Every structure is written in structure tokens, then in C-alpha cells.
Residue, then its C-alpha position, 0 to 999 in steps of 0.5 A: m724906344a729912345t734906347k732902340f733909337l741909340a742902339l742903332a746909332c752905334i751901327r757903323k758909319e762907314s760902310t763899303y756899300g755906297d749903293l746896295s750892290p756888293r762893293p768889296r773893300y780890301p786890305s790897303m785899298p785907299k779912301y779919297p778924303k772927303g771934301v778934297s778936290v782933285r787939284e788939291t790932292n796933286v800937292e798932297g803927297s802920300e798918306a802918313k800913319a799914326v798910332f795913338s794910346v787911347m785911355g778910358m775906353t770900356c766897350s765898343a761903343c767908346a771905340g766907335s765914338v772915337e773912330k767917328a770923331v776922328k773920321r769927321l776930320p778932313g783928310i782921314r783915309e782910315a781910322v781904326v781903334d782897338v778897344m782891347n789894346n787901348k790903341a787907335q791907328v789913323l791913316f791920313y793926308p798930312s796936307f789936311v791934318n796932323e797928329e796934334t789935331i787928331r790927338e786933340t779930337i780924341e781928347d775932345a771926345g772924352f778920352e786920354a790920347t798919347l801919340i806913340q812914336e814910330g821909334t818905339s815900334d821898330r820891326s824886330t822881324q823880317v821875312c825873307r823868301i828863298r828859292i832852294n834848288g835840288m830838293t827831291c823828297t821830304s828828307c831834303s826839305s826836312t834837312v833844310e828846315q832843321a838847318l835853318q831853325a838851328i840858326p840863332g836869330v831865326q824865329k820860324a822857318q818853313v820849307a815847301l817841297a812843292t814850291e821849292e821855296a823857304e820862308v824864314h822869319y828872323d831878327p835882322n839885329i842878329l843876323s843877315y839874309n846872307q848868313i841864311l843863304e850860306a846855311i842852306n848852301e852848306t847843307g848842299f842845296e842852291a839858295i836863291l834870294l827871292s825877297t827880303g821883306v824890307d819895306m821898299s820897292k825894287i826895280g832892274l834897268k838895262i842901260d844901252g850905250v854904256r861903253t866904259q866903267n866910268s860911264m856906268r860910275i857916273i850913272e850910279n852916282s846920279l841915281q844915288a843922289l836922288p831922294g828916296v833911292q835906297s841902294v844902287d847895284i851894277d852888274p856890268e856884264v849885262n849892263k844892268i842897274s838894280l835899284s831899291y827905292k821908296p815909292d812914295v818919294t820917287g819911281p822908275r820913270n824918274f830914274i829912266n829920265v835921270i839916266e838918259s839926261t846923264g849922257t850927251s845927246g841922249r847916248f844912254k838909253a834905259t829900259i826895264f830889264p827883262e824878267g828872267g827870274g821867278r818861280e815860273s821861269h825856274r820851273q820851266e828851266e827845270i822842265k827843260q833840264y829833265y826833258r833834255s836828260f830824258l831824250w839823252s838817256l833814251v839815245f843810249t837806253v833804247p839800243v841797250f834794250l834792243i840788244s838785251m831784249i829784242f835782238m837776242y831772239i833774231p837769229g843772225i843778229k843773235h849770232a853776231l852779238d854772241t860772237k866772243i872777242v876774249n874768252m867768254l867776252s862777247i860783243g853784245a856784252i861790250l856794246r851794253w857796257v859802252l852804251s850804259t856807262p854814259v847813262q850812269f855817270i854822265i846822265g845819271r850824275r844828278f843822283y850821285t850829287g844828290s846822294y852825297k849831299a844827303l848823306r853829308n847831312g845825315s839824311p838819306n833820300m830818294d837819290v841815295l836809293i836810286a844811286l844804290g840800286t843802279n850801282a848795285a846793277y851796273f857794277y855787278s855787271v861790270y864784275s860779270v863782263l870782266r870775269s867772263a874776259t879772264s875765264p874760258s868757261f864763265e858765261s856772263t849774265d849782266f844787268f846793264e839794261t837794268s841800270s840804264m833803263l831804271i835811270s831813264f824811267i825815273l828821269l821820265g817820272k821826274y819830268l812828268e812830276v815837275l810838269t804836273k807840279g808846275k800846274t799846281s801853282e797856276a793860280i798864282a801865275k794867273l793872278m800875276d798875268l792880270a796886271p796889263g802890260t801898258a797903260i795911258l799916262l795923262t799929263l794934266d795942267d793946273q786946271g786939271n785939263v788933259v794936255r798930253e796922252e802917252e802909253i807907257d810900260s805899266r811897271l812904270i806907273q808911280r804913285n799920284d799918276v793919272i791913268k786913263i782906262i778905256p772900255g775893255a782895258k784892264i785897270a793898270s794900278d790901284g787908285f780912285v776915280i777922279w773923272g768919268q763913270s763906268h762898270v768894272n768887272e772885279s770877278m777875276i780878283t773877287g769872284e764877284a760876278r756882277p760888274v760894280a759901278k764906279r764914279k768919281g771918288d770910288t776906289v778901283i783895283g789893278g788887274t780888273v777890267n773896265e766894261n764900258g765908259v772911260l775912267h781917269i784914275k789917280a794911281t795910289r798903290v803901285g808895284s808890290e803895294s797893290a792889292l793884286s800883289q798882296i793877294v798874290r803874297l798871301v796866296e804864296s804864303a798860304q802855299m808855304a805854310k804846312a798843314p799839321v797832317q804834313k808832320f805825318a809825312d815828315r815823321i815817316s820820312r826820317y826813317f823811310v830810306p834807312l828802312v828800305i835799304i835794310l829791307s833791300f839787303a835783307t831781301w837779297l840775303a834771304w833769297f841768296l841763302a835760300g838759294k845757297f842751301h837749296g831752300y827752294p827748287g832749282s827750277w824757280i831760277p831763270k835759265s839766264m841767271d844763277s841764285f845770286q843774280l836772282a837774289l840781286q834782282f829782288g834786292i834791287s827791285v825793293m830798293v828802287i820801287a820804294c818811293p818817299c816822294a809820293l808821301g812828301l807830295a801828298t799834302p803840299t800839292a793838294v794844299m797848293v791847288g786848294t788855295g789857288v782854287g780858293a783864290s779864284q773863287g774869292v776865298l783867301i785861305k791862309g795856309g794848310q793850318a786854316l784848310e785842315s781846321a776848316h774841314k772839321v768845323n762843326c760850329i760857326v759863330f756869326d757876328k750880326t752887324g756887317t756880317l749877317t746884315i748889311g752893316k749900314p742903316v737904310v730906310v725900308s718902308t714909308r707910311l704916310l698918314k696924310n694926303l701928300a706926295l712921297r717926293d714932297f714929303y721927303e723934300l721936307v724931311a731930308a731938308a731937316e735931316v741933312n744937317s744932322e751927322h746921325p747915321l739914321a739922319k744919313a740914311i733918310v737923306e740917302y733914301a730921299k735922293k731916290f726921288r731926285e735921281d736926275e741930280e748928282s748932289p741935290k740941293w735941299p730947301e733951306a732949313q731955318d732954326f735947325e735944332s738937334i736934340t740928342g737921343h731924340g731927333v731934330k727939328a727945323i722950319v722948312r718952307n715955312k712949315e715946322v718939321m720934326v723928325g725923330n722918335k716917340s719921345l720928341m713928339l710927346e715932349n712937344n705935346i704932339p698927339i700920336s694917333i692910334e694908327a701911328e702907334e700901330i705902325l710903330a709897334e709893327t715896325e719895332g716887332m720886326a727889329q726896325t726902328g720907327i721914326l715919326v715925322s710931324i709937319d705943322r704939329e701933326v704926325t704925317g708919316v712913319l719911317a722904318i729904318s733897319d740894318p737889312l739882312k744880307p741876301g740869301a742869309h736865311e738859305v746859308i743858315s739852312i744849308l749849314k744845317s744840312m752840312k751838320v754845322r751848328s750856327i750861333m749869333v753873338t752881337g753887341d746889339n740889344w736882345g730884342t733886335a738880336n732875337s728878331i734877326a736870329r728868327e728871320v735867318g733861322i739861328e736858334t742860339v743867340i748871345a746879345e749885348a756881348k762885348p769883344e772879350h765876351k765873344a772870345e770867351k763864348v768861342k772858348e766855351l764852345q771849344a771846351a764843349g768839344y766843338t771845332v769853331a769858326m768865327v765870322g766877323d768883320g769888325i775891329n771888335d770881332s778880332p779877339a774872337l777871330v783869333a780865339a776861334d779854330v778858324g777865323m773868317a773875315i768878311g772882306a769888307g771889314t776892317d784891316i785888323a779883322i782881316e789880319a786876325a782871320d785865317i780865311v778872308l771872304m773877299k766878296s763879303n757874301l755869306e755863301d762863301v762861308i759854305t764854299a770855304i768849308d766845302l772846299s777844305r773838306k774836298t781838299f782834305f778828301r784829296i790829301r787822305l786819297n793821296y796818303i792812302w795811294a802813297l802808303g798803300y803803294n809802298l805797303l803793296g809794291i815792296p813785298i811784290a818786289a821782294g818776291a812775295l808772289f814768286p813762290g806761288t805764281g812765278f811772278r817777279l818785278p824786273p828792277w827797271i819795271a819797279g823803277a817805272a812804278m816808283a816814278a809813276s806813284s809820284v806823278s799819280v799823287v800830283v795828278c790826284s791833287l790837280l783834279l781839285k782844279n775841277y772844283k765846283r761849289p755845292k749845287k745848293l749854292e748854285n741854285l741859291d738866288i742872291g737877289g738885292i735887298m728889297i726896299e720900298 
């Protein structure tokens, strides 16, 4: 029994569940130091980070003891211990504690600790994100990717066609981001830097009232002198100043104050520069460009179409158009030539520049096919018109309508493609829109009283600002509550439907909505550091990462365009030679053309119907929509690799504590053996246990508070002669009564008789994987408490649904076999591995993989990190540690187990779309090219004019994107909708 008692002592002391309602925690969300008043934090400054080498740890229990010892210190924000690498990372407030005190605390816990200096871990990798304009198909993105990977110092480069962005990991000691931009520009595409990955914030300010360059220089020098300012760049044409700064030292309001105080009598005024960049504004500009180009092409193409197709059948107009000017040259031919020329060379100029860049890089793309097809039609028509002008007998037949209509339809297709592609990244736009535009800034006096309220732009919030949040308003910044209580709707960030209660000391997330009650919050993470910004970055990175299946399209794209050009030429040559040597009846040739022109039309149709774009967009658009939908459901999927692996998962390994269970001991039942009011009973028990640091003691005190709901911090009766007996329990004198709370051994050692009824209750309790605690008052056993780490709501149903999805469930835990087997029986898991160290969990995952399973690991703790990395798909419960979240491929932000099913189901639906896209894209080309080449012509007389072939090509890309967009209608499996996730039943 003592063993059982000690086993539960290892349950994590820290938990995100303050009460028993879901309380998500995120990477980088801060915790308020315990025992620190609000006023004290005003002088606290920012937190610091220290990394220690800890020698002598052998298991997760060692790591737990180090973590607990450090967290007991005042001013500790977070402490995580990595037993595998013998390291401890501590985030702390330097005003309350220093590195030496932390190091000594670790040594007092029985381990050897050494501070690792920051200088020894300089970043040798930086990540920059770049927008690339001008890419049209997979061939373009492959060219840029190969050029980037060839640069010395580039460790990894990913180019996404769907987002038109590149993410480059490089060594800043070898090259700069400017060299990367130059390399992209040299491939013929325009490169625009989006971010450098340097750990500092940036802001642009517009300065009004500046009349001379000298004034701008004075402002620049004033800003440069501020502490924390890294760099100042000036754009005098628009009076813009761009600053890079350290947010923990200074902020935008300081810059505005300095600028406005620099000029005499307030001559200079500074405001945040209007946002002009960003993916969305670029997308809108691209949409406008294609729309304008399409409208202008219609101005010329519609008359060409009417002259060629309609007016030729209206007698009066036909006679006028057929009027000869020189020899056989007609007015109609001249009009068609004049009208189609601007479409070919001015409106269609983008295809020429794209072709030139592609050919220069040796990677022909879609632009090359369009340019070749339209040029063939246009220049043959020019030849035909010029010959008719010089010959008294040659009747010209031109294809000017083919070239102009082809370009118009392709521009329409590109417009629709860009329009629909923009919708695939709506998830990011929606996340970014969550941030409110304004915030109410409070100024406090020394006693913490509000002396002033001011409405400011939310982008001007600085760290340690106090912000007022009124009911119905969005929370403007990450932080913690220093005054007030309310409920906050976090569904837009986490997908969690139920509002979460917030009171003094609780953390809040920027972008969530305050429902009732006024809150005063202290801002801790602003700008790019906020949880919302980090989620946006994670989703953006996920949309950049290629799924392995994308390699299939990349391989095809290398040979696609050259193969199509060869097929096109072969088609023309075959039909031309067949006509020349009378290989088919002369009646097959339309009256308006000869055998050469018929062959030319077939060749052009083959060239323009082939579509490499549909293949290139098949995977990335589906991944973009899938990851965006996942983010809206509270499931953060880190890219195409995770999506692809998740859809194959047929075995899931669950950690127990914090994953299948809540991860925090709670009192689940109380059995009294004497006539005593429950409130009076818990008064005595809590008074004895409140002095103990043991997790079980804390659970008892927390439960006792339920009987004193009217008091926020109840005061318990004074306990005299308190004694804590390690591994057994506590004893004390409370209200002149001798109170003992502990296990069976404590009672036996103190010669306190245990009744048969108490023995039976203990046996029943331990049979249900609960810890039985005996309470003796005045040397009589008065009650038995059952303490357990309860199962998460719906755990049994989730395992059952996974079985129906043909996914095997396994539980691996460091807990003892008795508890593990009991929990497994309760949830319906058949295979259990207990008393497993972190490395054993990873080994078990590898064994399952060797047996042919695609394995997902679901865990929350630092001891799960090796297994999360080893698994095909690592899923971190969102309430877990930062290290677990970093190691995982998928983060379940709500900490609800049913999201495991959502993640797998969403990945399966996404890959169904990807397969559908590939079937359509490949099927379209495999069917379309033979039809365009005239395969149906001999039997049916059906042929595909080039302009219709071009329209079909444009439609194929749009249809692939629309197919991916249908994923936006994704609904969780109906089994989950019917799943009643209730609260945890506690007596």
C-alpha cells in the first residue's frame, strides 16, 4: 500500500486544470509567479531563461523531483527537465530568484547541476520567409528550390507554389538573406523578404510634419539612442521609419513619444504606418491584375470572335468584310490582324517573359506551352495574310481568333485560379483578424488604483501594460488577470466550445472574447510573441511543408512540358504527312482550310490542352485547406508530412497520466465510519494537510474548499505539533483533537485499530486503481478518502470509436501494473505496458513500426518526447509541456481525446481529396491530349479547336482548387457529435 501511495506522489504537481473544467495551455503562455503581488510585478521586468546540465538523473521520477524542487522557488514561471539529455530549462523572474539559487536548489535535491552559458548555444540556423512573384507551375517552384539548395550555407529550402512563398533555413555565419534574395532574382522571379527569423520585433511609423532631411536625421538619431532599438531604416519618399527593437526593453509608444517630443511645439506627429504588405494584399493585387488583363483582352477578342464566327454568316456584313484591298487581302483579315496583335504582344506579354525566364533556367513551364501555341497560330496567320496580299490567287485562312481567344480564356482561368487559391488560405486571414483594432490602456498609481483610461491602437501595446477588457470585447494581448473575474470564449483559438472561467492570476489569450464581467489584464507577450502569432506562424509553416506525395507531381513536372512539345510536334507532323500522301480522305478536311492548316490546329490543340498546373496544385491546395480547417477545430497539424502519415495510422500508443487521465489527483469519494458532519470532518483533515507539500495533500485541501465556497481563500483551524511522515502521511493536533491522515502503515505504526469495514473499503478502493487514505480522529478511524487521477471525459468512447476505425490502441505508462491494468480495463484498451521509462516508450514505438504498424503516439509530458519523435505521427495534448509540443507533429489544443479522432479523420478526408485531385489532373491530361490530337476525328469528325482546348486547360486548374476548397465543409465524424463529453463525476 505504501508503494501505491508513493506511486501517486509522482503525478505531476502542476496541471492546467485549476478546477475540473477544460483549461488549455499553449506554448509560450506565461504563469504568474506564486505569492507575488501585482505591485511587485510592476518592477519585475521581463523573465529570463537559464539552462542547466543536471547529472545523476536515472528516470522520470528523478526529473520530477528536480522539477518540483525548482518550482517551489518564488518567481519561477516554468521549469522543464529533460532526463534523456540531462538538462533542465527554467524560465524565471530575476527580481525574485537568480541562476545560482536555482542551481543550489537542484544540488539540494541530490543532483549535480552546472549552468550552461548562453554563449555556448548560439543560433547557427536562421529561417527566412520570402514571397516569390511570377511562379506559374510546379516547374517554376522546382527551379527556385533547386537554385536555393545549391547555395552554400542553405541547410533546407522549401518553395510552395500554392502560397507563392519560400522558407529557407540557412547559416547566418556563411551567407545573408540578401544573397538568398539575389539567387532567387537570378532565376528570373521577383523575391520579396517577409521575415528574417531574427528574434526581435519590427514596426513601421509614418511621420507627419517633416519638411527637411535634417529633421528626419534628428528623429533617426533620437530613436537610435533609445535602449533596445536594434536598427532604424528611413524611407524619405513616404516619410516612413522602420524600427527593429527588443520588446522586453522598449516599444512603439516610446518611439512615438520620442518623435513627437523631438519637434518644437509638437510639429512632428507619428502614427503606425498603414499595412501595405502581407500575403492577402499581394493576393488581392494579383487578382486585380488578372481581372484587368482579362477585361482588356475581351475588348479586342470579342470583335475578333464576332468577325470570324458570327458576321461571316450575315450577308451584308459578310460582303463588306470580304472586300479585297490588295490582291486577295480582305478587310476582315486586316481587322482580325489589327485586333489580335495587342492581345498577343501587350496583354499576353506575361507569357513571353515567363517563357524566357523558364527557358533561361532550362526548365520549360506552362508559359512556354502557351507562348508556343499562340505564336504558332498568330505567325501562321500573319504569313497567310501577307501571302494573300502578294498573290492574286491565294485565298488566305487565318487563325487570329485562335491566338486571341486562347489568351483570353487562359487569363480567365488564371483569374479564377488565383481567386480560388486565395480562399484556401482564409484560415490564416481569419486567425489574424481575431486581434482587436483598439485596446483600453490603464494607468495605475503606486497603490494599484486606476488614475487614467486611454483608448489606443492595439499594436501599440507594450509588455507589462495593464489593459481593461469590457464584456463582449476581444482580449487585446496575452497576459494574466490582475483584477476582476469573468468567462472567456476561447473557441476561436482552441475550438473549445464552453467558456472558461477567469479570475485573478489566470492567463488569457489575445484574440479571445470576454463574455461577462470586466477584467484588468497585464500584458506579457505582445506582437509576434503572442500565442495567436505563434499559431499563425505554425499554420503558415505547415502550409509551406510539402507532403511526400508531392514528389510524384514534381517528378512528372520535370518531363511534362518537353514531352508535350514533342507530342505536339509529332501530332502536327503525322497529320501533315498523312494529308500530303493522302493517308485519309480529302472529305475530312474542312472547306475553310487545307491539310497543313488542319495539322497545325491539331498540333496547337495538343500544346495548349496539356496542363502541368493542375498536377502542381493537387497536393498543396488540399494541404492548405486541411491545415486551415484543422486550426479552426483546435487541431494544429504541422504540414503535409504529418497529414500524410496520420491518414495511414493503424496503431495509437497512449500515455496514461495527463493523456487518458486528467493528470491531477482529486478526491473522488469519502466514506465516513462515524456520525460526523462532512464539513466538520474536512475542517479537521484540511487543517492537518494544508501544511504538507504532497500532491495528495493538496488534492484533499482543494476538495475541502468546496465546503467553504463562500470564501475565496479559506483559513483553516490552526494545527499544532504538525509532523509529516515521509511515505506514510501527516499527524497534528487540531481543535484539541489528534488528527492523523495517511495510509494503512501510518495507522498500524501508531497502534490504531482498523475495522473490518475500513479494510473492505480500502480493498474496494485499490481495486478501482484509487489510493485509499485513512483518517483517524482521536485514535479512531473515522473515514476513508478515495483519491484518483480520473479518466478524461469520453476516454472510453474514444477508444471504442478508434476500434471501429480499425485503429489499435495501446497504453504505455511509467505507473505500476495494477493501476495501469485498471485504467486500461476502464477505457477498453487490451495491450498495456507499465513501469516504462521514457526510452522504453520510444523502443515500444519502434517495435510496433517493425511489426508493420504506422504508429501515432499521444502524450503530454517531457518523458513522452522521445516516443513522440520516434512515432510516425506524434500528437501532443495541448495542456502538455512546451518540449512535448515542440516534438509533436500534431498539437491537440483543447486537450480533449476526441481530437485524436478528428486529426486522423481530417487527414483521411484530406488525402481522399488529394487522390481525387490527382485522378482528375492525370485523367484530364491522359484523355484530353489524345482527343486534342484528333483521336476521335476519323470516326466521329469531332475535333477540338485550340481556343476550346485552352479553355479546358484553364478549367482543369480551377476544378482542382475547387475540389480542395470543398474540404472547408469538413464536419467531425457523427460519432463524435453524438459523444456526450460531460464533466468528471466527483462526490
